[in-house]
Residue frames relative to the residue before (quaternion, step in Angstrom):
aa qw qx qy qz dx dy dz
X 1.0000 0.0000 0.0000 0.0000 0.00 0.00 0.00
X 0.3492 -0.7366 0.5472 0.1900 3.56 -0.96 0.93
X 0.0745 -0.7902 0.6081 0.0139 3.59 -0.65 1.14
X 0.1465 -0.8061 0.5708 0.0548 3.57 -0.62 1.15
X 0.2554 -0.7362 0.6084 0.1505 3.54 -1.13 0.77
X 0.0632 -0.7720 0.6323 0.0166 3.58 -0.87 1.00
X 0.0213 0.8088 -0.5861 0.0444 3.58 -0.60 1.12
X 0.3516 -0.7036 0.5868 0.1923 3.53 -1.14 0.83
X 0.0417 0.8419 -0.5285 0.1007 3.57 -0.33 1.26
X 0.2702 -0.7160 0.6151 0.1897 3.55 -1.37 0.21
X 0.0443 -0.7842 0.6188 -0.0109 3.57 -0.55 1.18
X 0.7921 -0.0903 0.0145 0.6035 3.57 -0.19 1.23
X 0.7934 -0.2329 0.2066 0.5230 3.57 -0.75 -1.06
X 0.6332 0.5905 -0.2918 0.4064 3.57 1.32 -0.15
X 0.2428 -0.7284 0.6202 0.1607 3.61 -0.69 1.05
X 0.0902 0.8081 -0.5774 0.0738 3.58 -0.92 0.82
X 0.3585 -0.6550 0.6095 0.2664 3.49 -1.40 0.27
X 0.1774 -0.7793 0.5993 0.0457 3.53 -0.90 1.05
X 0.0180 -0.8252 0.5611 -0.0620 3.56 -0.46 1.23
X 0.1966 0.7672 -0.5878 0.1652 3.56 -0.79 1.03
X 0.5495 -0.5873 0.4709 0.3625 3.55 -1.19 0.52
X 0.6208 -0.6041 0.3530 0.3536 3.57 -0.93 0.95
X 0.6847 0.5078 -0.2999 0.4282 3.59 0.87 -0.90
X 0.7269 0.4065 -0.2361 0.5006 3.59 1.23 -0.41
X 0.3051 0.8134 -0.4697 0.1572 3.60 1.29 0.01
X 0.8030 0.2344 -0.1114 0.5365 3.60 0.89 -0.91
X 0.5847 0.5840 -0.3628 0.4305 3.55 1.26 0.27
X 0.5136 -0.6181 0.4966 0.3279 3.52 -1.31 0.34
X 0.1334 0.7530 -0.6328 0.1213 3.56 -0.68 1.14
X 0.6617 -0.4895 0.3541 0.4440 3.62 -1.17 0.29
X 0.2680 -0.7832 0.5524 0.0979 3.54 -1.09 0.83
X 0.1058 -0.7444 0.6528 0.0922 3.54 -1.24 0.63
X 0.1571 -0.7199 0.6683 0.1028 3.53 -1.03 0.92
X 0.0334 -0.8331 0.5509 -0.0363 3.58 -0.43 1.22
X 0.2305 -0.8318 0.5038 0.0339 3.53 -0.63 1.28
X 0.3997 -0.7439 0.4917 0.2123 3.56 -0.86 1.00
X 0.5900 -0.6075 0.4250 0.3196 3.54 -1.36 0.16
X 0.7272 -0.4201 0.3325 0.4292 3.52 -1.40 0.05
X 0.8326 0.1032 -0.1703 0.5168 3.58 -0.93 1.11
X 0.5520 0.5855 -0.4033 0.4358 3.60 1.25 0.21
X 0.2633 -0.7438 0.5859 0.1847 3.60 -1.24 -0.39
X 0.7407 -0.4696 0.2671 0.3994 3.52 -1.28 0.47
X 0.6925 0.5047 -0.2963 0.4219 3.59 0.87 -0.93
X 0.5831 0.5970 -0.3735 0.4051 3.59 1.20 -0.36
X 0.7030 0.4190 -0.2705 0.5070 3.58 1.27 -0.17
X 0.2999 0.7861 -0.4968 0.2127 3.58 1.19 0.41
X 0.6099 0.5524 -0.3690 0.4320 3.60 1.09 -0.56
X 0.5970 0.5233 -0.3579 0.4916 3.59 1.15 -0.58
X 0.6828 0.5090 -0.2911 0.4358 3.55 0.81 -1.08
X 0.6179 0.5545 -0.3429 0.4395 3.59 0.98 -0.83
X 0.7230 0.4506 -0.2535 0.4582 3.56 0.79 -1.02
X 0.6388 0.4896 -0.3317 0.4922 3.60 1.17 -0.43
X 0.6897 0.5055 -0.2939 0.4271 3.57 0.82 -1.02
X 0.6637 0.5023 -0.3270 0.4476 3.62 0.98 -0.68
X 0.6303 0.4812 -0.3323 0.5107 3.57 1.35 -0.03
X 0.6588 -0.5587 0.2961 0.4076 3.58 1.24 0.38
X 0.5509 0.6077 -0.3983 0.4105 3.59 1.22 0.33
X 0.3659 -0.6652 0.5970 0.2593 3.55 -1.24 0.52
X 0.1012 -0.8235 0.5580 0.0157 3.60 -0.76 1.01
X 0.1293 -0.7554 0.6387 0.0690 3.54 -1.04 0.90
X 0.0896 -0.7718 0.6289 0.0281 3.56 -0.90 1.02
X 0.0721 -0.8323 0.5485 0.0343 3.63 -0.09 1.19
X 0.4253 -0.6301 0.5727 0.3066 3.54 -1.29 0.41
X 0.3980 -0.7027 0.5373 0.2432 3.57 -0.91 0.92
X 0.6846 -0.4492 0.3792 0.4311 3.55 -1.30 0.33
X 0.8517 0.1294 -0.1340 0.4899 3.59 -1.01 0.94
X 0.6512 0.4776 -0.3091 0.5023 3.58 1.26 0.33
X 0.8308 0.2121 -0.1478 0.4930 3.54 -1.27 0.47
X 0.8367 -0.0897 0.1005 0.5308 3.56 -0.79 -1.04
X 0.6757 0.4695 -0.2865 0.4908 3.59 1.28 -0.22
X 0.3870 0.7477 -0.4739 0.2580 3.61 1.23 0.14
X 0.2093 -0.7817 0.5804 0.0903 3.56 -1.20 0.65
X 0.5787 -0.6413 0.3562 0.3562 3.55 1.10 0.78
X 0.3270 0.7238 -0.5300 0.2972 3.57 0.96 0.91
X 0.4269 -0.6637 0.5296 0.3111 3.58 -1.10 0.57
X 0.7218 -0.4768 0.2766 0.4185 3.56 -1.26 0.29
X 0.6235 0.5280 -0.3474 0.4602 3.60 1.05 -0.67
X 0.6571 0.5034 -0.3090 0.4683 3.59 0.90 -0.91
X 0.6568 0.5032 -0.3033 0.4727 3.55 1.01 -0.84
X 0.6303 0.5536 -0.3277 0.4346 3.57 1.00 -0.84
X 0.6560 0.5258 -0.3090 0.4447 3.56 1.01 -0.80
X 0.7198 0.3866 -0.2360 0.5260 3.57 1.26 -0.33
X 0.2501 0.8215 -0.4837 0.1688 3.57 1.32 0.28
X 0.7443 0.4189 -0.2476 0.4575 3.58 0.70 -1.03
X 0.5539 0.5601 -0.3916 0.4755 3.58 1.19 -0.42
X 0.6514 0.5144 -0.3060 0.4663 3.57 0.99 -0.87
X 0.6660 0.5066 -0.3026 0.4564 3.58 0.87 -0.96
X 0.6932 0.4742 -0.2892 0.4593 3.60 0.81 -0.97
X 0.6205 0.5242 -0.3389 0.4746 3.58 1.08 -0.67
X 0.6525 0.5173 -0.3143 0.4559 3.58 0.97 -0.84
X 0.6037 0.5445 -0.3582 0.4591 3.60 1.04 -0.70
X 0.6548 0.4926 -0.3050 0.4854 3.59 0.96 -0.86
X 0.6955 0.4976 -0.2832 0.4341 3.57 0.92 -0.92
X 0.5595 0.5693 -0.3979 0.4522 3.61 1.14 -0.44
X 0.6421 0.5034 -0.3220 0.4802 3.59 1.00 -0.77
X 0.6269 0.5252 -0.3380 0.4657 3.60 0.99 -0.78
X 0.6636 0.5055 -0.3106 0.4558 3.60 0.90 -0.88
X 0.6282 0.5272 -0.3360 0.4632 3.57 1.00 -0.78
X 0.6773 0.4805 -0.2923 0.4743 3.58 0.93 -0.88
X 0.6533 0.5244 -0.3093 0.4500 3.57 1.02 -0.83
X 0.5746 0.5695 -0.3749 0.4527 3.60 1.09 -0.61
X 0.6654 0.4937 -0.2930 0.4771 3.57 0.99 -0.84
X 0.6538 0.5181 -0.3158 0.4520 3.57 0.95 -0.87
X 0.6989 0.4606 -0.2610 0.4808 3.57 1.10 -0.71
X 0.4715 -0.7287 0.4010 0.2931 3.56 1.31 0.01
X 0.5963 0.5794 -0.3697 0.4147 3.59 1.16 0.44
X 0.7668 0.1594 -0.1623 0.6003 3.57 1.27 0.29
X 0.1606 0.7816 -0.5918 0.1146 3.52 -0.90 0.96
X 0.8344 0.1623 -0.0541 0.5240 3.55 0.55 -1.19
X 0.5675 0.5978 -0.3933 0.4073 3.59 1.20 -0.32
X 0.5929 -0.5788 0.4213 0.3686 3.57 -1.26 0.29
X 0.2030 -0.7697 0.5964 0.1034 3.55 -1.30 0.46
X 0.1244 -0.7949 0.5920 0.0464 3.55 -0.95 0.94
X 0.1483 -0.7549 0.6309 0.1008 3.53 -1.27 0.49
X 0.1166 0.7896 -0.5954 0.0911 3.56 -1.00 0.83
X 0.0680 0.8172 -0.5717 0.0285 3.52 -1.27 0.04
X 0.4300 -0.6773 0.5429 0.2481 3.50 -1.39 0.26
X 0.8563 0.0567 -0.0556 0.5104 3.56 -1.06 0.85
X 0.8144 0.0737 -0.0266 0.5749 3.64 -0.45 -1.12
X 0.6347 0.5307 -0.3244 0.4586 3.58 1.08 -0.71
X 0.6420 0.5009 -0.3165 0.4866 3.57 1.10 -0.67
X 0.6157 0.5328 -0.3316 0.4765 3.57 1.07 -0.76
X 0.6540 0.5114 -0.3018 0.4687 3.57 0.95 -0.91
X 0.6330 0.5447 -0.3314 0.4391 3.58 0.96 -0.87
X 0.6541 0.5097 -0.3165 0.4606 3.59 0.96 -0.83
X 0.6297 0.5117 -0.3316 0.4813 3.59 1.07 -0.66
X 0.6270 0.5323 -0.3292 0.4639 3.57 1.03 -0.78
X 0.6467 0.5297 -0.3226 0.4440 3.59 0.96 -0.82
X 0.6393 0.5484 -0.3291 0.4270 3.58 1.11 -0.62
X 0.8069 0.2900 -0.1309 0.4977 3.62 1.13 -0.56
X 0.7414 0.3716 -0.2231 0.5122 3.63 1.17 -0.38
X 0.1989 -0.8141 0.5345 0.1096 3.58 -0.32 1.19
X 0.5764 0.5919 -0.3831 0.4132 3.62 1.27 -0.08
X 0.5039 0.5937 -0.4521 0.4349 3.60 1.23 0.07
X 0.2705 -0.8093 0.5054 0.1279 3.58 -0.63 1.12
X 0.8038 0.0701 0.0298 0.5899 3.57 1.01 -0.85
X 0.0446 -0.8075 0.5877 0.0235 3.60 -1.08 0.65
X 0.0898 -0.7401 0.6578 0.1073 3.52 -1.32 0.47
X 0.1543 -0.7982 0.5819 0.0222 3.53 -0.88 1.06
X 0.0481 -0.8024 0.5948 -0.0084 3.54 -0.41 1.22
X 0.8417 -0.0984 0.0254 0.5302 3.59 -0.45 1.23
X 0.3857 0.7318 -0.4737 0.3022 3.58 1.02 0.82
X 0.2472 -0.7473 0.5971 0.1546 3.55 -1.36 0.08
X 0.3131 -0.7795 0.5123 0.1784 3.61 -0.68 1.04
X 0.6665 0.5341 -0.2940 0.4291 3.59 1.16 -0.61
X 0.1880 -0.8362 0.5055 0.0991 3.57 0.32 1.25
X 0.6857 0.4902 -0.2985 0.4476 3.57 0.81 -0.97
X 0.6579 0.5087 -0.3060 0.4635 3.58 0.90 -0.92
X 0.6766 0.4945 -0.2947 0.4592 3.58 0.91 -0.92
X 0.6493 0.5193 -0.3185 0.4553 3.59 0.94 -0.85
X 0.6476 0.5088 -0.3177 0.4699 3.59 0.94 -0.86
X 0.6522 0.5101 -0.3136 0.4649 3.58 0.97 -0.83
X 0.6414 0.5216 -0.3211 0.4620 3.59 1.00 -0.80
X 0.6675 0.4986 -0.3034 0.4624 3.59 0.91 -0.90
X 0.6467 0.5151 -0.3189 0.4634 3.56 0.99 -0.82
X 0.6400 0.5265 -0.3210 0.4585 3.57 1.04 -0.80
X 0.6303 0.5261 -0.3298 0.4660 3.60 0.97 -0.81
X 0.6885 0.4883 -0.2846 0.4546 3.55 0.86 -0.97
X 0.6245 0.5294 -0.3386 0.4638 3.60 1.08 -0.68
X 0.6767 0.4795 -0.2836 0.4814 3.57 1.16 -0.62
X 0.6085 -0.6105 0.3294 0.3854 3.56 1.28 0.12
X 0.5067 0.6385 -0.4344 0.3832 3.58 1.25 0.19
X 0.2875 -0.7046 0.6168 0.2010 3.55 -1.17 0.65
X 0.3635 -0.7508 0.5059 0.2196 3.56 -0.53 1.15
X 0.3937 -0.7577 0.4748 0.2134 3.60 -0.81 0.99
X 0.5650 0.5542 -0.4243 0.4400 3.58 0.83 1.00
X 0.4741 -0.6549 0.5099 0.2938 3.55 -1.17 0.61
X 0.6726 -0.4705 0.3678 0.4370 3.57 -1.28 0.19
X 0.6408 0.5228 -0.3241 0.4594 3.58 1.05 -0.77
X 0.6545 0.5028 -0.3103 0.4717 3.58 0.97 -0.81
X 0.6181 0.5332 -0.3390 0.4677 3.58 1.06 -0.74
X 0.6528 0.5156 -0.3051 0.4636 3.57 0.93 -0.92
X 0.6735 0.4978 -0.2963 0.4591 3.57 0.91 -0.91
X 0.6264 0.5359 -0.3359 0.4556 3.58 1.03 -0.79
X 0.6801 0.4880 -0.2947 0.4609 3.58 0.84 -0.95
X 0.6282 0.5205 -0.3397 0.4680 3.59 1.05 -0.69
X 0.6446 0.5142 -0.3170 0.4686 3.58 0.98 -0.84
X 0.6695 0.4970 -0.3039 0.4608 3.57 0.88 -0.93
X 0.5922 0.5956 -0.3563 0.4094 3.57 1.11 -0.65
X 0.6352 0.5404 -0.3355 0.4381 3.59 1.12 -0.58
X 0.7244 0.3807 -0.2301 0.5267 3.59 1.26 -0.35
X 0.5005 0.6902 -0.3925 0.3450 3.58 1.33 -0.10
X 0.3124 -0.7961 0.4905 0.1673 3.59 -0.33 1.25
X 0.5622 0.5801 -0.4129 0.4206 3.59 1.14 -0.33
X 0.6970 0.4162 -0.2561 0.5248 3.58 1.26 -0.39
X 0.7738 0.2820 -0.1300 0.5521 3.59 1.28 -0.35
X 0.1140 0.8572 -0.4980 0.0647 3.59 1.02 0.73
X 0.5749 0.6016 -0.3819 0.4022 3.60 1.13 -0.54
X 0.5517 0.6303 -0.3875 0.3850 3.59 1.22 -0.41
X 0.5415 0.6289 -0.4075 0.3810 3.61 1.16 -0.36
X 0.0951 -0.8566 0.5024 0.0695 3.59 1.11 -0.68
X 0.6307 -0.5894 0.3145 0.3949 3.56 1.01 0.92
X 0.3123 0.7364 -0.5373 0.2675 3.60 1.07 0.65
X 0.5678 -0.6036 0.4250 0.3642 3.61 -1.02 0.68
X 0.0873 0.7964 -0.5886 0.1085 3.57 -0.75 1.08
X 0.1422 -0.7864 0.6007 0.0215 3.52 -0.87 1.10
X 0.1293 -0.7763 0.6144 0.0558 3.56 -0.96 0.96
X 0.0004 -0.7387 0.6725 0.0458 3.53 -1.20 0.65
X 0.1435 0.7946 -0.5769 0.1235 3.58 -0.88 0.94
X 0.3675 -0.7163 0.5519 0.2174 3.55 -0.94 0.92
X 0.4789 -0.7031 0.4463 0.2776 3.57 -0.85 0.93
X 0.6987 0.4390 -0.2741 0.4940 3.62 1.19 -0.41
X 0.3249 0.7661 -0.4943 0.2513 3.61 1.22 0.35
X 0.1283 -0.8041 0.5784 0.0482 3.59 -0.68 1.11
X 0.6011 0.5573 -0.3623 0.4437 3.61 1.26 -0.01
X 0.7502 0.0496 -0.0187 0.6590 3.56 0.93 -0.99
X 0.3645 -0.7887 0.4410 0.2249 3.61 -0.08 1.26
X 0.5396 -0.6632 0.4434 0.2689 3.51 -1.04 0.95
X 0.7032 0.5522 -0.2994 0.3331 3.57 0.67 -1.15
X 0.6630 0.4996 -0.3484 0.4351 3.67 0.79 -0.79
X 0.6590 0.4957 -0.3173 0.4683 3.58 0.99 -0.76
X 0.6497 0.5003 -0.3209 0.4739 3.58 0.99 -0.78
X 0.6174 0.5414 -0.3392 0.4589 3.60 1.04 -0.75
X 0.6359 0.5204 -0.3236 0.4691 3.56 1.03 -0.80
X 0.6358 0.5270 -0.3217 0.4633 3.57 0.94 -0.87
X 0.6592 0.5081 -0.3068 0.4617 3.58 0.90 -0.92
X 0.6649 0.5183 -0.2992 0.4469 3.58 1.04 -0.81
X 0.7544 0.3911 -0.2235 0.4774 3.61 0.93 -0.83
X 0.4696 0.7045 -0.4345 0.3070 3.59 1.22 -0.34
X 0.6202 0.5662 -0.3467 0.4178 3.57 1.06 -0.71
X 0.6181 0.5484 -0.3410 0.4481 3.59 1.17 -0.56
X 0.6896 0.4358 -0.2579 0.5177 3.57 1.31 -0.30
X 0.2577 0.8204 -0.4856 0.1574 3.58 1.25 0.30
X 0.7352 0.4046 -0.2335 0.4912 3.60 1.02 -0.74
X 0.7589 0.2234 -0.1581 0.5909 3.59 1.32 -0.18
X 0.0003 -0.8643 0.5030 0.0001 3.61 0.76 1.01
X 0.5936 0.5831 -0.3651 0.4175 3.59 1.18 -0.45
X 0.6361 0.5566 -0.3255 0.4238 3.59 1.24 -0.23
X 0.7570 0.2748 -0.2062 0.5559 3.60 1.18 0.03
X 0.0498 0.7921 -0.6045 0.0689 3.56 -0.96 0.90
X 0.0770 -0.7580 0.6455 0.0537 3.53 -1.16 0.69
X 0.0607 -0.7928 0.6063 -0.0109 3.54 -0.59 1.20
X 0.0045 -0.7910 0.6115 -0.0170 3.57 -0.81 1.00
X 0.1790 -0.7467 0.6276 0.1286 3.54 -1.28 0.48
X 0.4412 -0.7726 0.3929 0.2324 3.52 -0.50 1.24
X 0.7352 0.3840 -0.2471 0.5009 3.63 1.12 -0.43
X 0.5466 0.6463 -0.3886 0.3640 3.60 1.26 -0.12
X 0.2802 -0.7348 0.5939 0.1698 3.53 -1.16 0.72
X 0.7761 -0.3038 0.2421 0.4968 3.55 -1.00 -0.88
X 0.5742 0.5116 -0.4239 0.4785 3.53 0.54 1.25
X 0.3754 -0.7465 0.5052 0.2159 3.56 -0.69 1.09
X 0.4280 -0.6976 0.5152 0.2547 3.55 -0.93 0.91
X 0.6486 -0.4921 0.3981 0.4228 3.56 -1.28 0.29
X 0.6297 0.5356 -0.3421 0.4467 3.59 0.96 -0.80
X 0.6552 0.5118 -0.3112 0.4604 3.58 0.95 -0.85
X 0.6385 0.5301 -0.3186 0.4580 3.55 0.99 -0.84
X 0.6819 0.4809 -0.2862 0.4710 3.58 0.89 -0.94
X 0.6383 0.5288 -0.3293 0.4522 3.58 1.01 -0.77
X 0.6406 0.5223 -0.3365 0.4513 3.59 1.01 -0.76
X 0.6320 0.5157 -0.3279 0.4766 3.60 1.04 -0.77
X 0.6495 0.5128 -0.3102 0.4679 3.58 0.97 -0.86
X 0.6247 0.5516 -0.3327 0.4413 3.59 1.02 -0.84
X 0.6654 0.4903 -0.3018 0.4752 3.56 0.88 -0.94
X 0.6695 0.5117 -0.3100 0.4402 3.59 0.80 -1.00
X 0.6833 0.5028 -0.2984 0.4374 3.57 0.86 -0.94
X 0.7836 0.3716 -0.1991 0.4563 3.57 0.72 -1.06
X 0.6371 0.5092 -0.3481 0.4623 3.61 1.11 -0.45
X 0.7081 0.4302 -0.2529 0.4995 3.57 1.21 -0.44
X 0.3998 0.7214 -0.4787 0.3009 3.60 1.23 0.18
């Protein structure tokens, strides 16, 4: 019988759920850091963690800045205006979590994966652009084109009649910063690492086509290792991952982290 331990912990400034099979609690096993979506929270991804942990993986589910236990009673518009601050903070915090795993003596030589849904998938793609120690990734409804997505978000706000609270100089600086994490400009950073995409074709929150175009563009770099990249789409799905997609992402991590 598989007995899983779920503990509510605080690592530095980051509240997280730590999920691992009891027999591996103090042992070194492969790790997954799995990131939730916008307006969500760590506990909403427990079904992912359950399916990963029962395959022998250690899973960390952190709360993003201004989310879950870190929320500050902001409405969705206020939170939306800080979207990229949240994403960039999460990219930094993934590195902190990786270092903290080593300090705690529960990860050193084993492989490490990062994945997430929606905002978490977007964050994962940014992490892949700058952290070569990530071994495996799963991207659920994510977008690699940070600059394109940010411009689209700003245009949407302005069409809705909002005045963005940033100057032209601040806008320019933000886009330049996002460009350093934009995988559409740095696709070579993938280095043929195993990466799984899931995206609903009817997604109106994070558009399907740009992410699929990116997959098509980088697929050629995996010509000699085609088993390391996959893109699964569902033609009737919107911005919600199907059960099949969730299970496939757990299988992807288990297969490639245990290679």
